[in-house]
C-alpha positions in Angstrom: 43.3 -29.3 -27.8 43.1 -28.6 -24.1 40.9 -25.7 -23.0 41.0 -24.1 -19.6 37.5 -23.4 -18.2 38.6 -22.2 -14.8 36.6 -19.3 -13.6 33.8 -19.7 -16.2 31.2 -20.4 -13.6 32.3 -17.4 -11.5 31.8 -15.1 -14.5 28.4 -16.5 -15.2 27.4 -16.1 -11.6 28.5 -12.5 -11.5 26.4 -11.8 -14.6 23.3 -13.5 -13.1 23.6 -12.2 -9.5 22.1 -8.7 -10.0 19.1 -10.1 -11.7 18.5 -12.6 -8.9 18.8 -9.9 -6.3 16.4 -7.6 -8.1 13.9 -10.5 -8.4 14.2 -11.3 -4.7 13.7 -7.6 -3.7 10.7 -7.4 -6.1 9.1 -10.4 -4.4 9.7 -8.9 -0.9 8.2 -5.6 -2.1 5.1 -7.2 -3.5 4.5 -9.1 -0.2 5.0 -5.9 1.7 2.6 -3.9 -0.5 -0.1 -6.6 -0.2 0.3 -6.7 3.6 0.0 -2.9 3.9 -3.0 -2.8 1.5 -4.7 -5.4 3.7 -4.1 -3.3 6.8 -5.5 -0.3 5.1 -8.6 -2.2 4.0 -9.1 -3.3 7.6 -8.8 0.3 8.8 -11.4 1.5 6.3 -13.8 -1.2 7.5 -13.1 -0.1 11.1 -13.7 3.6 10.2 -17.0 2.7 8.6 -18.1 0.7 11.6 -17.2 3.4 14.1 -18.8 6.1 12.0 -22.0 4.1 11.5 -22.3 3.0 15.2 -21.4 6.2 16.9 -22.5 8.6 14.3 -19.3 10.6 15.0 -18.9 13.8 13.0 -16.7 13.5 9.9 -14.2 16.1 11.1 -13.7 14.2 14.4 -12.9 11.0 12.5 -10.5 12.9 10.2 -8.5 14.3 13.1 -8.4 10.9 14.9 -7.0 9.1 11.8 -4.5 11.8 10.9 -2.9 11.2 14.3 -2.2 7.6 13.1 -0.3 9.0 10.1 -3.1 8.2 7.6 -4.4 10.6 5.0 -8.2 10.3 5.1 -10.7 12.0 2.8 -14.5 11.8 3.1 -15.9 12.8 -0.3 -19.6 13.6 -0.4 -21.5 13.3 -3.6 -24.1 16.0 -3.9 -26.2 14.3 -6.6 -26.6 10.9 -4.8 -26.8 9.7 -1.3 -23.4 8.1 -1.1 -20.1 9.0 0.5 -16.7 7.9 -0.6 -14.1 7.2 2.1 -10.5 7.2 0.9 -7.6 6.2 3.1 -4.1 6.6 1.7 -0.6 6.0 3.1 2.8 6.5 1.7 5.2 3.5 2.2 8.9 3.1 1.6 10.0 0.1 -0.4 13.4 -1.6 -0.3 13.7 -1.8 -4.0 16.4 0.4 -5.6 14.1 1.0 -8.6 11.2 2.6 -6.8 11.6 3.9 -3.2 8.2 5.4 -2.4 4.7 4.1 -3.2 1.3 5.6 -2.4 -1.4 3.1 -1.4 -5.0 4.1 -1.6 -8.2 2.3 -0.5 -11.6 3.6 -1.4 -15.0 2.5 -0.2 -18.4 3.9 -1.2 -21.2 3.7 1.3 -24.7 4.9 1.6 -25.0 8.2 3.4 -28.2 9.5 5.0 -28.4 13.0 6.3 
């Protein structure tokens, strides 16, 4: 009995191709998110350094960082002497499953009035 298997590999490839493409896009997105998160963490460290060295008012720092397109929040805790600095940025991913992603980086530092 002679069987014709022409085109079998093409059909299998067509079934597997979307899965491979989604995995590739997912890996690219994960790398992009880690890179952006690292950039945000560096910006938070810079914010803390500038704030501690220059003792700039909080409102001045907020307006300066909003010009860069970052959403910054300085959250003071009234019961303790700590302040929380939260920087968030919305990024666009290339994945067809999830388009927008909100990254947030928070740091808690001592605050003396």
